[in-house]
PDB file of N, CA, C and O in Angstrom:
ATOM      1  N   MET A   1     -17.425  -0.154 -15.735  1.00  0.00           N
ATOM      2  CA  MET A   1     -16.554   0.528 -14.777  1.00  0.00           C
ATOM      3  C   MET A   1     -15.201   0.761 -15.437  1.00  0.00           C
ATOM      4  O   MET A   1     -14.644  -0.144 -16.060  1.00  0.00           O
ATOM      5  N   SER A   2     -14.679   1.966 -15.301  1.00  0.00           N
ATOM      6  CA  SER A   2     -13.416   2.283 -15.951  1.00  0.00           C
ATOM      7  C   SER A   2     -12.237   1.699 -15.183  1.00  0.00           C
ATOM      8  O   SER A   2     -12.335   1.400 -13.993  1.00  0.00           O
ATOM      9  N   THR A   3     -11.112   1.543 -15.895  1.00  0.00           N
ATOM     10  CA  THR A   3      -9.897   1.009 -15.284  1.00  0.00           C
ATOM     11  C   THR A   3      -9.402   1.930 -14.175  1.00  0.00           C
ATOM     12  O   THR A   3      -8.937   1.464 -13.135  1.00  0.00           O
ATOM     13  N   GLU A   4      -9.504   3.245 -14.400  1.00  0.00           N
ATOM     14  CA  GLU A   4      -9.052   4.199 -13.383  1.00  0.00           C
ATOM     15  C   GLU A   4      -9.826   4.026 -12.093  1.00  0.00           C
ATOM     16  O   GLU A   4      -9.244   4.064 -11.009  1.00  0.00           O
ATOM     17  N   ARG A   5     -11.111   3.839 -12.196  1.00  0.00           N
ATOM     18  CA  ARG A   5     -11.962   3.667 -11.000  1.00  0.00           C
ATOM     19  C   ARG A   5     -11.617   2.365 -10.294  1.00  0.00           C
ATOM     20  O   ARG A   5     -11.561   2.328  -9.064  1.00  0.00           O
ATOM     21  N   GLN A   6     -11.383   1.293 -11.049  1.00  0.00           N
ATOM     22  CA  GLN A   6     -11.032   0.013 -10.450  1.00  0.00           C
ATOM     23  C   GLN A   6      -9.705   0.110  -9.700  1.00  0.00           C
ATOM     24  O   GLN A   6      -9.597  -0.396  -8.583  1.00  0.00           O
ATOM     25  N   LEU A   7      -8.702   0.745 -10.286  1.00  0.00           N
ATOM     26  CA  LEU A   7      -7.401   0.885  -9.634  1.00  0.00           C
ATOM     27  C   LEU A   7      -7.497   1.760  -8.392  1.00  0.00           C
ATOM     28  O   LEU A   7      -6.762   1.552  -7.427  1.00  0.00           O
ATOM     29  N   GLY A   8      -8.391   2.730  -8.411  1.00  0.00           N
ATOM     30  CA  GLY A   8      -8.574   3.595  -7.262  1.00  0.00           C
ATOM     31  C   GLY A   8      -9.135   2.867  -6.058  1.00  0.00           C
ATOM     32  O   GLY A   8      -8.982   3.320  -4.923  1.00  0.00           O
ATOM     33  N   GLU A   9      -9.786   1.740  -6.301  1.00  0.00           N
ATOM     34  CA  GLU A   9     -10.387   0.973  -5.214  1.00  0.00           C
ATOM     35  C   GLU A   9      -9.449  -0.096  -4.669  1.00  0.00           C
ATOM     36  O   GLU A   9      -9.759  -0.742  -3.668  1.00  0.00           O
ATOM     37  N   VAL A  10      -8.304  -0.287  -5.319  1.00  0.00           N
ATOM     38  CA  VAL A  10      -7.339  -1.299  -4.880  1.00  0.00           C
ATOM     39  C   VAL A  10      -6.521  -0.727  -3.734  1.00  0.00           C
ATOM     40  O   VAL A  10      -6.039   0.404  -3.810  1.00  0.00           O
ATOM     41  N   ARG A  11      -6.365  -1.510  -2.670  1.00  0.00           N
ATOM     42  CA  ARG A  11      -5.516  -1.090  -1.551  1.00  0.00           C
ATOM     43  C   ARG A  11      -4.171  -1.787  -1.706  1.00  0.00           C
ATOM     44  O   ARG A  11      -4.098  -3.013  -1.785  1.00  0.00           O
ATOM     45  N   PHE A  12      -3.117  -0.994  -1.747  1.00  0.00           N
ATOM     46  CA  PHE A  12      -1.780  -1.543  -1.908  1.00  0.00           C
ATOM     47  C   PHE A  12      -1.066  -1.613  -0.564  1.00  0.00           C
ATOM     48  O   PHE A  12      -1.183  -0.710   0.264  1.00  0.00           O
ATOM     49  N   LEU A  13      -0.330  -2.696  -0.361  1.00  0.00           N
ATOM     50  CA  LEU A  13       0.423  -2.910   0.866  1.00  0.00           C
ATOM     51  C   LEU A  13       1.914  -2.873   0.576  1.00  0.00           C
ATOM     52  O   LEU A  13       2.352  -3.256  -0.509  1.00  0.00           O
ATOM     53  N   THR A  14       2.692  -2.413   1.546  1.00  0.00           N
ATOM     54  CA  THR A  14       4.144  -2.453   1.417  1.00  0.00           C
ATOM     55  C   THR A  14       4.620  -3.883   1.670  1.00  0.00           C
ATOM     56  O   THR A  14       3.873  -4.720   2.178  1.00  0.00           O
ATOM     57  N   VAL A  15       5.862  -4.145   1.311  1.00  0.00           N
ATOM     58  CA  VAL A  15       6.452  -5.461   1.551  1.00  0.00           C
ATOM     59  C   VAL A  15       6.451  -5.761   3.051  1.00  0.00           C
ATOM     60  O   VAL A  15       6.186  -6.892   3.457  1.00  0.00           O
ATOM     61  N   ALA A  16       6.746  -4.757   3.868  1.00  0.00           N
ATOM     62  CA  ALA A  16       6.749  -4.952   5.323  1.00  0.00           C
ATOM     63  C   ALA A  16       5.356  -5.316   5.839  1.00  0.00           C
ATOM     64  O   ALA A  16       5.221  -6.173   6.712  1.00  0.00           O
ATOM     65  N   GLU A  17       4.325  -4.669   5.303  1.00  0.00           N
ATOM     66  CA  GLU A  17       2.951  -4.978   5.721  1.00  0.00           C
ATOM     67  C   GLU A  17       2.565  -6.395   5.314  1.00  0.00           C
ATOM     68  O   GLU A  17       1.932  -7.114   6.088  1.00  0.00           O
ATOM     69  N   VAL A  18       2.942  -6.796   4.105  1.00  0.00           N
ATOM     70  CA  VAL A  18       2.649  -8.160   3.641  1.00  0.00           C
ATOM     71  C   VAL A  18       3.368  -9.174   4.525  1.00  0.00           C
ATOM     72  O   VAL A  18       2.782 -10.184   4.914  1.00  0.00           O
ATOM     73  N   ALA A  19       4.623  -8.910   4.839  1.00  0.00           N
ATOM     74  CA  ALA A  19       5.395  -9.816   5.694  1.00  0.00           C
ATOM     75  C   ALA A  19       4.740  -9.957   7.055  1.00  0.00           C
ATOM     76  O   ALA A  19       4.685 -11.058   7.604  1.00  0.00           O
ATOM     77  N   SER A  20       4.248  -8.868   7.601  1.00  0.00           N
ATOM     78  CA  SER A  20       3.587  -8.897   8.899  1.00  0.00           C
ATOM     79  C   SER A  20       2.292  -9.713   8.844  1.00  0.00           C
ATOM     80  O   SER A  20       2.031 -10.526   9.730  1.00  0.00           O
ATOM     81  N   ILE A  21       1.495  -9.496   7.817  1.00  0.00           N
ATOM     82  CA  ILE A  21       0.231 -10.228   7.659  1.00  0.00           C
ATOM     83  C   ILE A  21       0.476 -11.725   7.511  1.00  0.00           C
ATOM     84  O   ILE A  21      -0.232 -12.541   8.100  1.00  0.00           O
ATOM     85  N   MET A  22       1.498 -12.078   6.710  1.00  0.00           N
ATOM     86  CA  MET A  22       1.768 -13.481   6.427  1.00  0.00           C
ATOM     87  C   MET A  22       2.673 -14.136   7.474  1.00  0.00           C
ATOM     88  O   MET A  22       2.884 -15.349   7.447  1.00  0.00           O
ATOM     89  N   ARG A  23       3.204 -13.331   8.393  1.00  0.00           N
ATOM     90  CA  ARG A  23       4.115 -13.820   9.441  1.00  0.00           C
ATOM     91  C   ARG A  23       5.359 -14.474   8.845  1.00  0.00           C
ATOM     92  O   ARG A  23       5.781 -15.555   9.255  1.00  0.00           O
ATOM     93  N   VAL A  24       5.933 -13.774   7.856  1.00  0.00           N
ATOM     94  CA  VAL A  24       7.182 -14.218   7.231  1.00  0.00           C
ATOM     95  C   VAL A  24       8.129 -13.013   7.171  1.00  0.00           C
ATOM     96  O   VAL A  24       7.739 -11.896   7.513  1.00  0.00           O
ATOM     97  N   SER A  25       9.354 -13.241   6.740  1.00  0.00           N
ATOM     98  CA  SER A  25      10.306 -12.136   6.627  1.00  0.00           C
ATOM     99  C   SER A  25      10.045 -11.336   5.356  1.00  0.00           C
ATOM    100  O   SER A  25       9.385 -11.811   4.432  1.00  0.00           O
ATOM    101  N   LYS A  26      10.575 -10.112   5.326  1.00  0.00           N
ATOM    102  CA  LYS A  26      10.461  -9.294   4.122  1.00  0.00           C
ATOM    103  C   LYS A  26      11.171  -9.973   2.957  1.00  0.00           C
ATOM    104  O   LYS A  26      10.718  -9.885   1.816  1.00  0.00           O
ATOM    105  N   MET A  27      12.276 -10.646   3.238  1.00  0.00           N
ATOM    106  CA  MET A  27      13.016 -11.343   2.180  1.00  0.00           C
ATOM    107  C   MET A  27      12.142 -12.413   1.522  1.00  0.00           C
ATOM    108  O   MET A  27      12.197 -12.595   0.306  1.00  0.00           O
ATOM    109  N   THR A  28      11.349 -13.110   2.308  1.00  0.00           N
ATOM    110  CA  THR A  28      10.442 -14.125   1.762  1.00  0.00           C
ATOM    111  C   THR A  28       9.437 -13.481   0.814  1.00  0.00           C
ATOM    112  O   THR A  28       9.137 -14.032  -0.245  1.00  0.00           O
ATOM    113  N   VAL A  29       8.921 -12.324   1.191  1.00  0.00           N
ATOM    114  CA  VAL A  29       7.966 -11.611   0.325  1.00  0.00           C
ATOM    115  C   VAL A  29       8.656 -11.194  -0.973  1.00  0.00           C
ATOM    116  O   VAL A  29       8.091 -11.356  -2.055  1.00  0.00           O
ATOM    117  N   TYR A  30       9.880 -10.655  -0.872  1.00  0.00           N
ATOM    118  CA  TYR A  30      10.625 -10.283  -2.083  1.00  0.00           C
ATOM    119  C   TYR A  30      10.832 -11.492  -2.981  1.00  0.00           C
ATOM    120  O   TYR A  30      10.690 -11.385  -4.199  1.00  0.00           O
ATOM    121  N   ARG A  31      11.165 -12.638  -2.405  1.00  0.00           N
ATOM    122  CA  ARG A  31      11.348 -13.861  -3.202  1.00  0.00           C
ATOM    123  C   ARG A  31      10.060 -14.246  -3.911  1.00  0.00           C
ATOM    124  O   ARG A  31      10.082 -14.622  -5.082  1.00  0.00           O
ATOM    125  N   MET A  32       8.940 -14.154  -3.209  1.00  0.00           N
ATOM    126  CA  MET A  32       7.639 -14.496  -3.800  1.00  0.00           C
ATOM    127  C   MET A  32       7.308 -13.565  -4.960  1.00  0.00           C
ATOM    128  O   MET A  32       6.788 -14.005  -5.985  1.00  0.00           O
ATOM    129  N   VAL A  33       7.612 -12.270  -4.798  1.00  0.00           N
ATOM    130  CA  VAL A  33       7.350 -11.292  -5.861  1.00  0.00           C
ATOM    131  C   VAL A  33       8.229 -11.589  -7.073  1.00  0.00           C
ATOM    132  O   VAL A  33       7.739 -11.627  -8.202  1.00  0.00           O
ATOM    133  N   HIS A  34       9.525 -11.800  -6.844  1.00  0.00           N
ATOM    134  CA  HIS A  34      10.446 -12.060  -7.955  1.00  0.00           C
ATOM    135  C   HIS A  34      10.164 -13.388  -8.648  1.00  0.00           C
ATOM    136  O   HIS A  34      10.415 -13.523  -9.846  1.00  0.00           O
ATOM    137  N   ALA A  35       9.643 -14.374  -7.908  1.00  0.00           N
ATOM    138  CA  ALA A  35       9.310 -15.672  -8.495  1.00  0.00           C
ATOM    139  C   ALA A  35       7.979 -15.629  -9.248  1.00  0.00           C
ATOM    140  O   ALA A  35       7.644 -16.564  -9.974  1.00  0.00           O
ATOM    141  N   GLY A  36       7.224 -14.543  -9.074  1.00  0.00           N
ATOM    142  CA  GLY A  36       5.931 -14.438  -9.743  1.00  0.00           C
ATOM    143  C   GLY A  36       4.797 -15.074  -8.967  1.00  0.00           C
ATOM    144  O   GLY A  36       3.682 -15.187  -9.475  1.00  0.00           O
ATOM    145  N   ASP A  37       5.071 -15.493  -7.733  1.00  0.00           N
ATOM    146  CA  ASP A  37       4.027 -16.110  -6.908  1.00  0.00           C
ATOM    147  C   ASP A  37       3.062 -15.075  -6.343  1.00  0.00           C
ATOM    148  O   ASP A  37       1.910 -15.385  -6.040  1.00  0.00           O
ATOM    149  N   LEU A  38       3.541 -13.848  -6.208  1.00  0.00           N
ATOM    150  CA  LEU A  38       2.739 -12.767  -5.644  1.00  0.00           C
ATOM    151  C   LEU A  38       2.887 -11.538  -6.547  1.00  0.00           C
ATOM    152  O   LEU A  38       3.970 -10.957  -6.622  1.00  0.00           O
ATOM    153  N   PRO A  39       1.816 -11.138  -7.228  1.00  0.00           N
ATOM    154  CA  PRO A  39       1.896  -9.983  -8.124  1.00  0.00           C
ATOM    155  C   PRO A  39       2.190  -8.705  -7.342  1.00  0.00           C
ATOM    156  O   PRO A  39       1.712  -8.536  -6.220  1.00  0.00           O
ATOM    157  N   ALA A  40       2.963  -7.821  -7.925  1.00  0.00           N
ATOM    158  CA  ALA A  40       3.293  -6.553  -7.280  1.00  0.00           C
ATOM    159  C   ALA A  40       3.525  -5.479  -8.327  1.00  0.00           C
ATOM    160  O   ALA A  40       3.780  -5.764  -9.497  1.00  0.00           O
ATOM    161  N   VAL A  41       3.429  -4.249  -7.877  1.00  0.00           N
ATOM    162  CA  VAL A  41       3.680  -3.088  -8.726  1.00  0.00           C
ATOM    163  C   VAL A  41       4.931  -2.408  -8.191  1.00  0.00           C
ATOM    164  O   VAL A  41       5.075  -2.214  -6.984  1.00  0.00           O
ATOM    165  N   ARG A  42       5.825  -2.052  -9.087  1.00  0.00           N
ATOM    166  CA  ARG A  42       7.040  -1.362  -8.660  1.00  0.00           C
ATOM    167  C   ARG A  42       6.752   0.141  -8.602  1.00  0.00           C
ATOM    168  O   ARG A  42       6.273   0.735  -9.568  1.00  0.00           O
ATOM    169  N   VAL A  43       7.054   0.738  -7.454  1.00  0.00           N
ATOM    170  CA  VAL A  43       6.884   2.177  -7.263  1.00  0.00           C
ATOM    171  C   VAL A  43       8.246   2.717  -6.864  1.00  0.00           C
ATOM    172  O   VAL A  43       8.675   2.559  -5.721  1.00  0.00           O
ATOM    173  N   GLY A  44       8.920   3.349  -7.802  1.00  0.00           N
ATOM    174  CA  GLY A  44      10.283   3.793  -7.540  1.00  0.00           C
ATOM    175  C   GLY A  44      11.173   2.587  -7.323  1.00  0.00           C
ATOM    176  O   GLY A  44      11.282   1.718  -8.189  1.00  0.00           O
ATOM    177  N   ARG A  45      11.812   2.535  -6.161  1.00  0.00           N
ATOM    178  CA  ARG A  45      12.696   1.399  -5.859  1.00  0.00           C
ATOM    179  C   ARG A  45      12.018   0.351  -4.975  1.00  0.00           C
ATOM    180  O   ARG A  45      12.647  -0.628  -4.574  1.00  0.00           O
ATOM    181  N   SER A  46      10.745   0.557  -4.676  1.00  0.00           N
ATOM    182  CA  SER A  46      10.051  -0.383  -3.794  1.00  0.00           C
ATOM    183  C   SER A  46       8.882  -1.048  -4.512  1.00  0.00           C
ATOM    184  O   SER A  46       8.513  -0.660  -5.621  1.00  0.00           O
ATOM    185  N   PHE A  47       8.313  -2.047  -3.865  1.00  0.00           N
ATOM    186  CA  PHE A  47       7.176  -2.773  -4.422  1.00  0.00           C
ATOM    187  C   PHE A  47       5.936  -2.521  -3.584  1.00  0.00           C
ATOM    188  O   PHE A  47       6.019  -2.301  -2.376  1.00  0.00           O
ATOM    189  N   ARG A  48       4.789  -2.557  -4.238  1.00  0.00           N
ATOM    190  CA  ARG A  48       3.500  -2.511  -3.560  1.00  0.00           C
ATOM    191  C   ARG A  48       2.701  -3.709  -4.048  1.00  0.00           C
ATOM    192  O   ARG A  48       2.656  -4.002  -5.243  1.00  0.00           O
ATOM    193  N   VAL A  49       2.075  -4.392  -3.107  1.00  0.00           N
ATOM    194  CA  VAL A  49       1.318  -5.607  -3.419  1.00  0.00           C
ATOM    195  C   VAL A  49      -0.159  -5.330  -3.172  1.00  0.00           C
ATOM    196  O   VAL A  49      -0.521  -4.858  -2.094  1.00  0.00           O
ATOM    197  N   PRO A  50      -1.027  -5.617  -4.159  1.00  0.00           N
ATOM    198  CA  PRO A  50      -2.464  -5.422  -3.941  1.00  0.00           C
ATOM    199  C   PRO A  50      -2.954  -6.330  -2.800  1.00  0.00           C
ATOM    200  O   PRO A  50      -2.661  -7.525  -2.768  1.00  0.00           O
ATOM    201  N   GLU A  51      -3.701  -5.736  -1.874  1.00  0.00           N
ATOM    202  CA  GLU A  51      -4.193  -6.486  -0.712  1.00  0.00           C
ATOM    203  C   GLU A  51      -5.016  -7.701  -1.122  1.00  0.00           C
ATOM    204  O   GLU A  51      -4.912  -8.759  -0.501  1.00  0.00           O
ATOM    205  N   ASN A  52      -5.836  -7.557  -2.168  1.00  0.00           N
ATOM    206  CA  ASN A  52      -6.661  -8.689  -2.607  1.00  0.00           C
ATOM    207  C   ASN A  52      -5.808  -9.852  -3.114  1.00  0.00           C
ATOM    208  O   ASN A  52      -6.220 -11.007  -3.012  1.00  0.00           O
ATOM    209  N   GLU A  53      -4.624  -9.563  -3.661  1.00  0.00           N
ATOM    210  CA  GLU A  53      -3.727 -10.634  -4.120  1.00  0.00           C
ATOM    211  C   GLU A  53      -3.128 -11.391  -2.938  1.00  0.00           C
ATOM    212  O   GLU A  53      -2.945 -12.607  -3.003  1.00  0.00           O
ATOM    213  N   VAL A  54      -2.823 -10.671  -1.857  1.00  0.00           N
ATOM    214  CA  VAL A  54      -2.321 -11.323  -0.647  1.00  0.00           C
ATOM    215  C   VAL A  54      -3.402 -12.244  -0.087  1.00  0.00           C
ATOM    216  O   VAL A  54      -3.125 -13.387   0.275  1.00  0.00           O
ATOM    217  N   ASN A  55      -4.632 -11.740  -0.017  1.00  0.00           N
ATOM    218  CA  ASN A  55      -5.739 -12.553   0.489  1.00  0.00           C
ATOM    219  C   ASN A  55      -5.978 -13.775  -0.386  1.00  0.00           C
ATOM    220  O   ASN A  55      -6.222 -14.867   0.127  1.00  0.00           O
ATOM    221  N   ALA A  56      -5.910 -13.600  -1.700  1.00  0.00           N
ATOM    222  CA  ALA A  56      -6.108 -14.722  -2.622  1.00  0.00           C
ATOM    223  C   ALA A  56      -5.003 -15.761  -2.459  1.00  0.00           C
ATOM    224  O   ALA A  56      -5.269 -16.963  -2.460  1.00  0.00           O
ATOM    225  N   TYR A  57      -3.768 -15.298  -2.319  1.00  0.00           N
ATOM    226  CA  TYR A  57      -2.640 -16.216  -2.136  1.00  0.00           C
ATOM    227  C   TYR A  57      -2.836 -17.043  -0.871  1.00  0.00           C
ATOM    228  O   TYR A  57      -2.652 -18.260  -0.886  1.00  0.00           O
ATOM    229  N   LEU A  58      -3.205 -16.392   0.207  1.00  0.00           N
ATOM    230  CA  LEU A  58      -3.402 -17.104   1.469  1.00  0.00           C
ATOM    231  C   LEU A  58      -4.574 -18.082   1.381  1.00  0.00           C
ATOM    232  O   LEU A  58      -4.493 -19.204   1.880  1.00  0.00           O
ATOM    233  N   ARG A  59      -5.657 -17.649   0.746  1.00  0.00           N
ATOM    234  CA  ARG A  59      -6.827 -18.519   0.578  1.00  0.00           C
ATOM    235  C   ARG A  59      -6.467 -19.784  -0.205  1.00  0.00           C
ATOM    236  O   ARG A  59      -6.910 -20.881   0.136  1.00  0.00           O
ATOM    237  N   ASN A  60      -5.664 -19.619  -1.252  1.00  0.00           N
ATOM    238  CA  ASN A  60      -5.307 -20.752  -2.116  1.00  0.00           C
ATOM    239  C   ASN A  60      -4.163 -21.599  -1.549  1.00  0.00           C
ATOM    240  O   ASN A  60      -3.825 -22.641  -2.111  1.00  0.00           O
ATOM    241  N   SER A  61      -3.579 -21.162  -0.457  1.00  0.00           N
ATOM    242  CA  SER A  61      -2.425 -21.877   0.109  1.00  0.00           C
ATOM    243  C   SER A  61      -2.793 -22.794   1.269  1.00  0.00           C
ATOM    244  O   SER A  61      -1.932 -23.485   1.813  1.00  0.00           O
ATOM    245  N   PHE A  62      -4.058 -22.802   1.648  1.00  0.00           N
ATOM    246  CA  PHE A  62      -4.454 -23.677   2.752  1.00  0.00           C
ATOM    247  C   PHE A  62      -4.205 -25.139   2.403  1.00  0.00           C
ATOM    248  O   PHE A  62      -4.487 -25.585   1.291  1.00  0.00           O
ATOM    249  N   VAL A  63      -3.678 -25.866   3.362  1.00  0.00           N
ATOM    250  CA  VAL A  63      -3.403 -27.290   3.178  1.00  0.00           C
ATOM    251  C   VAL A  63      -4.376 -28.071   4.043  1.00  0.00           C
ATOM    252  O   VAL A  63      -4.502 -27.808   5.239  1.00  0.00           O
ATOM    253  N   ASP A  64      -5.047 -29.009   3.452  1.00  0.00           N
ATOM    254  CA  ASP A  64      -5.997 -29.827   4.190  1.00  0.00           C
ATOM    255  C   ASP A  64      -5.220 -30.926   4.931  1.00  0.00           C
ATOM    256  O   ASP A  64      -4.544 -31.747   4.311  1.00  0.00           O
ATOM    257  N   THR A  65      -5.326 -30.927   6.251  1.00  0.00           N
ATOM    258  CA  THR A  65      -4.624 -31.921   7.054  1.00  0.00           C
ATOM    259  C   THR A  65      -5.606 -32.937   7.611  1.00  0.00           C
ATOM    260  O   THR A  65      -6.813 -32.703   7.671  1.00  0.00           O
ATOM    261  N   ALA A  66      -5.063 -34.049   8.006  1.00  0.00           N
ATOM    262  CA  ALA A  66      -5.925 -35.134   8.492  1.00  0.00           C
ATOM    263  C   ALA A  66      -6.497 -34.872   9.814  1.00  0.00           C
ATOM    264  O   ALA A  66      -7.239 -35.700  10.341  1.00  0.00           O
TER     265      ALA A  66
END
């Protein structure tokens, strides 16, 4: 499978959409992107975050409680 085809299948979310999904502020999402905790692509002056990366982050962030 070519790289172009793989990128075409990726769904990108805005910072506002990520904040809504994660129930955090946009500033928190920006901090996560700048810290390298959440991969993002810069498009002009804004960022786009691959939806699968948001899902992976949430999956790996679950805390097992007693």
